[in-house]
C-alpha positions as CSV (number, residue, x, y, z in Angstrom):
1,M,-0.9,17.2,17.0
2,L,0.9,15.7,14.0
3,E,-0.9,15.4,10.6
4,Q,-2.2,12.0,9.4
5,I,-0.4,10.5,6.4
6,G,-2.2,8.4,3.8
7,V,-0.1,5.8,2.1
8,S,-0.2,3.8,-1.2
9,L,2.1,0.8,-0.8
10,F,3.5,-0.7,-4.0
11,G,4.4,-4.3,-3.4
12,V,4.1,-6.5,-0.4
13,G,7.2,-8.6,-1.0
14,V,10.0,-8.7,1.6
15,A,10.7,-5.0,1.7
16,G,7.0,-4.1,1.3
17,M,6.1,-6.2,4.3
18,I,8.8,-4.4,6.4
19,H,7.3,-1.0,5.4
20,L,3.8,-2.3,6.0
21,L,4.6,-3.4,9.5
22,N,6.3,-0.1,10.3
23,L,3.2,1.8,8.9
24,L,0.9,-0.3,11.0
25,H,2.8,0.7,14.2
26,S,2.5,4.4,13.3
27,A,-0.5,6.2,14.8
28,R,-0.1,8.8,12.0
29,A,-0.2,6.4,9.0
30,S,-3.1,4.9,7.2
31,V,-2.6,2.5,4.3
32,Y,-5.3,3.2,1.8
33,Y,-4.0,1.3,-1.2
34,I,-1.8,-1.7,-1.9
35,V,-0.6,-2.3,-5.4
36,E,0.5,-5.9,-5.9
37,R,0.9,-8.4,-8.7
38,D,-0.3,-11.3,-6.5
39,L,-3.8,-10.3,-5.6
40,A,-4.5,-13.3,-3.4
41,R,-1.4,-12.5,-1.3
42,A,-2.5,-8.8,-1.0
43,M,-6.0,-9.7,-0.1
44,D,-4.8,-12.2,2.5
45,I,-2.5,-9.5,4.1
46,V,-5.4,-7.0,4.1
47,Q,-7.6,-9.5,5.9
48,K,-4.9,-10.7,8.4
49,C,-3.9,-7.1,9.2
50,H,-7.5,-5.9,9.5
51,L,-7.0,-3.1,6.9
52,R,-10.7,-2.3,6.5
53,D,-10.0,1.0,4.6
54,T,-7.4,-0.5,2.2
55,T,-8.1,-1.1,-1.5
56,V,-6.1,-3.7,-3.4
57,V,-5.0,-2.6,-6.8
58,S,-3.7,-5.0,-9.4
59,V,-0.5,-4.1,-11.2
60,D,-2.6,-4.5,-14.3
61,D,-5.0,-1.9,-13.0
62,T,-2.3,0.8,-12.9
63,T,-3.5,2.2,-16.2
64,R,-7.2,1.9,-15.4
65,A,-9.8,3.4,-13.1
66,K,-8.5,2.2,-9.7
67,F,-5.1,3.7,-10.4
68,S,-6.6,7.0,-11.5
69,R,-8.7,7.1,-8.4
70,M,-5.7,6.3,-6.2
71,T,-3.4,9.0,-7.7
72,G,-6.2,11.5,-7.4
73,D,-7.0,10.6,-3.8
74,L,-6.3,13.6,-1.6
75,R,-5.7,11.4,1.5
76,I,-2.5,10.1,0.0
77,F,0.7,11.9,0.9
78,P,3.1,11.9,-2.0
79,V,6.1,9.7,-1.0
80,L,8.2,7.6,-3.3
81,Q,10.0,4.7,-1.8
82,C,12.0,2.5,-4.2
83,D,13.5,-0.7,-2.9
84,F,15.1,-3.6,-4.7
85,T,15.5,-6.9,-3.0
86,S,16.9,-10.1,-4.5
87,T,16.9,-13.6,-3.4
88,L,19.6,-14.6,-5.8
């Protein structure tokens, strides 16, 4: 049996939503944190996708307690995904 992978997703813009949808279709992946500037958007996505175990972290919280808890969370598998999208 394959190991479960815990994920922190940074941003739920265009690329982030593509990654989130792929993660939701994976039996191995669990999204435990979403870091997003637009908290209302992130909370709406958490609700619509039924992400009961997901904590939304504000970009402003990245130097505070929630970010420290997230980076120390042993459920999170360390993966770095850097995407840039532009609508210009």
